[in-house]
C-alpha positions in Angstrom: -231.0 7.1 -210.6 -231.5 9.8 -208.9 -229.5 12.9 -209.3 -228.0 13.0 -205.7 -227.2 9.3 -205.9 -225.3 10.0 -208.8 -223.4 12.7 -207.3 -222.7 10.2 -204.0 -221.4 7.8 -206.2 -219.0 9.9 -208.4 -217.9 11.5 -204.8 -216.6 7.9 -203.3 -214.9 7.4 -207.0 -212.7 10.3 -206.7 -211.9 9.3 -203.1 -210.6 6.3 -203.4 -208.8 7.6 -206.3 -207.0 10.5 -204.4 -206.4 8.0 -201.6 -204.4 5.5 -203.5 -202.7 8.6 -204.8 -201.4 9.9 -201.8 -200.4 6.1 -200.7 -198.0 6.3 -203.2 -199.4 3.9 -205.6 -197.2 1.0 -206.1 -194.4 0.2 -203.2 -191.6 1.8 -203.0 -189.0 0.3 -205.1 -186.2 -2.0 -202.9 -189.0 -2.3 -200.3 -189.1 -6.1 -201.3 -186.7 -8.0 -198.1 -183.7 -8.9 -199.8 -183.0 -6.8 -202.9 -180.6 -4.4 -201.6 -181.2 -0.7 -203.2 -182.9 1.4 -200.7 -184.0 -0.9 -197.9 -184.4 1.4 -195.1 -185.1 4.7 -197.1 -188.5 4.2 -195.7 -187.4 3.4 -191.9 -187.4 -0.6 -192.6 -185.2 -2.6 -190.2 -182.0 -3.3 -192.8 -181.0 -7.3 -191.8 -177.5 -8.1 -192.4 -175.9 -11.8 -192.7 -172.7 -11.9 -190.9 -170.6 -15.2 -192.1 -167.7 -15.5 -190.3 -165.2 -19.0 -190.1 -164.3 -19.5 -186.2 -165.8 -17.9 -183.3 -162.9 -19.3 -181.4 -160.4 -17.3 -183.2 -158.9 -14.6 -181.6 -157.8 -12.2 -183.9 -161.4 -12.7 -185.6 -163.1 -12.5 -182.5 -161.5 -8.2 -182.5 -163.2 -8.2 -186.2 -166.8 -9.2 -184.8 -166.0 -6.8 -181.7 -165.6 -4.3 -184.2 -168.9 -5.0 -186.1 -171.0 -5.3 -183.1 -169.6 -1.7 -182.3 -170.6 0.1 -185.3 -173.7 -1.6 -185.0 -174.6 -0.2 -181.5 -174.7 3.1 -183.6 -176.9 1.9 -186.1 -180.6 1.1 -184.5 -182.3 0.9 -187.6 -179.9 -2.2 -188.4 -180.0 -6.0 -187.5 -176.8 -8.5 -188.3 -177.0 -11.8 -187.8 -173.5 -13.9 -186.8 -173.1 -17.1 -187.9 -169.8 -19.6 -187.2 -169.0 -21.7 -190.0 -166.2 -23.5 -187.5 -164.3 -23.4 -190.8 -166.3 -25.8 -192.4 -166.2 -24.3 -196.1 -169.6 -26.8 -196.4 -170.9 -25.2 -193.5 -170.5 -21.7 -194.6 -172.4 -22.2 -197.9 -175.2 -23.5 -196.4 -175.2 -20.8 -194.0 -174.9 -17.9 -197.1 -177.6 -20.1 -199.1 -180.1 -19.7 -195.6 -179.4 -15.6 -195.9 -180.2 -15.3 -199.5 -183.5 -17.5 -199.0 -184.4 -15.4 -195.7 -183.9 -12.4 -198.2 -181.5 -10.2 -195.9 -180.6 -6.7 -197.3 -176.8 -7.8 -197.6 -174.3 -10.4 -196.5 -170.7 -9.9 -195.4 -168.3 -12.9 -195.4 -165.1 -13.5 -194.0 -164.4 -16.4 -196.8 -163.3 -20.2 -195.2 -161.3 -20.7 -197.9 -160.4 -19.1 -201.5 -161.7 -21.3 -203.7 -165.8 -21.7 -202.4 -165.9 -17.8 -201.8 -166.5 -17.4 -205.3 -169.3 -19.6 -205.7 -171.0 -17.8 -202.7 -170.5 -14.6 -204.3 -171.9 -15.7 -207.6 -175.0 -16.7 -205.5 -175.8 -13.7 -204.2 -175.0 -11.9 -207.0 -177.6 -14.0 -208.8 -180.2 -13.4 -205.9 -178.9 -9.4 -206.1 -178.2 -9.2 -203.1 -175.2 -6.8 -202.2 -172.1 -9.1 -200.9 -169.4 -7.8 -199.2 -166.0 -9.8 -198.7 -163.6 -9.0 -195.3 -160.5 -9.9 -194.6 -159.4 -12.6 -196.4 -159.0 -11.8 -200.4 -159.0 -14.0 -203.6 -158.8 -14.4 -207.4 -162.3 -13.5 -208.2 -163.0 -11.1 -205.3 -163.7 -8.3 -207.5 -167.0 -9.6 -208.4 -168.6 -9.0 -204.8 -170.3 -5.6 -204.1 -166.7 -4.4 -202.0 -163.8 -6.2 -200.4 -162.9 -4.4 -196.9 -159.3 -5.3 -195.7 -155.5 -5.0 -195.6 -153.3 -6.1 -198.7 -151.5 -9.5 -196.8 -148.5 -9.1 -199.4 -147.3 -5.9 -197.6 -147.4 -7.4 -193.9 -145.5 -10.5 -195.3 -142.8 -8.0 -196.8 -142.8 -5.5 -193.8 -142.2 -8.5 -191.3 -139.5 -10.0 -193.4 -137.5 -6.8 -194.2 -137.5 -6.0 -190.1 -136.3 -9.6 -189.2 -133.5 -9.1 -192.2 -132.6 -5.7 -190.3 -132.4 -7.4 -186.8 -130.5 -10.6 -188.1 -128.1 -8.1 -190.2 -128.9 -9.7 -193.5 -128.2 -13.1 -192.7 -129.7 -16.1 -190.8 -131.1 -19.2 -191.1 -135.1 -18.8 -191.7 -138.1 -21.0 -190.4 -141.4 -20.2 -191.8 -144.5 -21.1 -190.4 -147.7 -21.3 -192.3 -151.2 -20.7 -191.7 -154.2 -22.8 -193.1 -152.8 -23.2 -196.7 -154.5 -21.8 -199.1 -155.9 -18.8 -197.5 -154.9 -16.0 -199.1 -153.1 -14.6 -195.7 -151.2 -17.6 -196.0 -150.3 -17.5 -199.7 -149.2 -13.4 -199.7 -147.9 -13.1 -196.3 -145.2 -15.9 -197.5 -145.3 -14.8 -200.9 -144.1 -11.3 -199.2 -141.6 -13.2 -196.8 -139.8 -15.1 -199.4 -139.8 -12.0 -202.4 -137.5 -9.9 -199.3 -135.2 -13.2 -198.4 -134.4 -13.3 -202.3 -132.8 -9.9 -201.9 -130.5 -11.7 -199.1 -128.4 -14.2 -200.1 -127.2 -14.7 -196.9 -130.4 -15.6 -195.7 -131.6 -18.8 -196.3 -135.2 -20.9 -195.2 -134.1 -24.2 -193.5 -137.8 -25.5 -192.3 -141.2 -24.1 -193.6 -144.5 -26.1 -192.3 -148.2 -24.6 -191.4 -149.4 -24.5 -188.2 -153.5 -23.7 -189.2 -153.0 -19.9 -187.6 -153.3 -22.1 -184.6 -151.4 -21.4 -180.9 -151.4 -25.2 -179.7 -150.5 -25.9 -183.6 -147.6 -23.6 -183.6 -146.0 -25.0 -180.4 -145.9 -28.5 -181.9 -144.4 -27.6 -185.2 -141.5 -25.8 -183.1 -141.2 -28.6 -181.3 -140.5 -30.8 -184.4 -138.4 -28.5 -185.5 -136.4 -28.1 -182.9 -135.9 -31.9 -182.3 -134.5 -31.7 -186.2 -131.1 -30.5 -184.9 -131.4 -27.7 -187.2 -129.9 -24.2 -186.4 -132.6 -21.6 -186.5 -132.1 -18.4 -186.5 -135.9 -16.9 -186.9 -139.2 -18.1 -186.6 -141.3 -16.2 -189.0 -144.9 -16.9 -188.7 -147.8 -15.9 -190.8 -149.5 -14.9 -187.4 -148.9 -13.6 -183.8 -150.9 -17.3 -182.1 -148.7 -19.3 -184.1 -145.7 -17.1 -183.1 -146.4 -17.3 -179.6 -147.1 -21.4 -179.5 -143.3 -21.4 -181.2 -142.2 -19.2 -178.4 -143.5 -21.3 -175.6 -142.1 -24.5 -177.1 -138.9 -22.8 -177.5 -138.7 -21.8 -173.7 -139.9 -25.0 -172.7 -136.7 -26.4 -174.5 -134.4 -23.6 -173.1 -134.0 -22.1 -177.1 -136.0 -19.0 -176.6 -133.2 -16.8 -176.6 -131.2 -18.1 -179.1 -134.0 -17.1 -181.7 -135.9 -14.3 -183.4 -139.8 -14.5 -183.4 -142.0 -12.8 -185.7 -145.5 -12.5 -186.1 -148.4 -10.5 -187.6 -151.7 -9.3 -186.8 -150.1 -6.9 -183.2 -152.9 -8.7 -181.2 -152.8 -7.7 -177.7 -151.2 -11.0 -176.5 -148.3 -10.3 -179.1 -147.7 -7.1 -177.2 -147.2 -9.0 -174.0 -144.9 -11.2 -175.6 -142.9 -8.3 -177.0 -143.0 -6.4 -173.9 -141.3 -9.3 -172.0 -138.9 -9.3 -175.2 -139.7 -12.9 -176.4 -141.5 -11.2 -179.3 -139.3 -9.2 -181.7 -141.5 -8.0 -184.8 -145.2 -8.1 -185.4 -147.7 -6.2 -187.9 -150.6 -4.3 -186.6 -153.5 -5.8 -188.6 -156.7 -3.3 -187.8 -159.1 -6.1 -186.6 -161.7 -3.4 -185.9 -161.3 -1.3 -188.2 -161.9 -4.1 -190.9 -165.2 -5.0 -188.7 -166.1 -1.5 -188.8 -165.5 -1.2 -192.3 -167.1 -4.4 -193.3 -170.1 -3.4 -191.7 -170.7 0.3 -192.8 -170.0 -1.0 -196.4 -172.8 -3.6 -196.4 -175.1 -0.9 -194.6 -174.3 1.7 -197.4 -174.8 -1.0 -200.1 -178.1 -2.2 -198.5 -179.5 1.0 -198.9 -178.5 1.5 -202.9 -175.6 4.0 -201.7 -172.5 3.9 -204.0 -169.5 2.1 -202.2 -166.1 1.5 -202.9 -165.1 -1.4 -204.5 -161.9 -1.6 -202.5 -161.8 -0.4 -199.1 -158.2 -0.6 -198.2 -157.1 -0.9 -193.8 -153.3 -0.3 -194.3 -151.3 -2.5 -192.2 -148.4 -1.4 -190.0 -145.1 -2.4 -188.3 -144.8 -2.9 -184.7 -141.6 -2.9 -182.6 -140.6 -2.9 -179.4 -140.0 1.1 -179.9 -143.4 2.0 -181.3 -145.6 -0.9 -179.6 -147.3 1.2 -177.0 -149.5 3.5 -179.5 -151.0 -0.3 -180.4 -151.6 -1.3 -176.7 -155.7 -1.6 -176.5 -155.9 -0.7 -180.4 -157.3 -3.9 -180.8 
């Protein structure tokens, strides 16, 4: 072989070697879809799966709006929203689908406190960050992060204000949300811890209306027909409280009963303005939605995130309600 040919061959080999070095050799760590890590670090689009329990729920629609508003500020992020329609099996299938798609992170608002454990385990096995939003449950610490509020505090604030207004005396009817949910369990627990301090306040009725206005109305109609004296209806959320108010108004008994809810929704504030709802506790849906998505994006990029991101509850009365109008 001629010397010129040998030098040409060597030159081509050296060029190929240096070309490989300049391209980084091996793919960047975390570049594979769904691995979380430093997704997006090389300009790659971040894909987040957001699994919500019920698109028709008014308060949860505020939470989803918070996510969407924050998403608008993140041009390199795509979010896929899915609705479980309060079906735990459907939710599990949706999360499994996110995992098979190898999304960079998953956000869930649990349908119940049991199935969430399995979903978090599956995401962890797939090494996909999973953020639990709004509804806490035993074992939530296995998730990458929890973003939400302490429901025990909301139930405590709510019943303390009811006790204050009633002067520590009266017959209480507790309207529970969907049984087994963290909000239902802890809000009612907070209610009852306060009542334990007031011997002249007692629970005369208790039932579930599944966080739903129409069901709250139906339950209140049954309670009114029982003939039992009710001084206050303390509901796990505003929607049930509003349903109870509507039923009491139809029966001509609304003025004799104190109504209390939780969430601080815009509808609730309208009822408070009209002096029909006396107490609510503001739960920052927008803050939870934004905080949940922000945490999911950080986790997808491989950044360190707090294990528990607290969005505090705030007591709302007619005296301070103006500051909460349009806050949701």
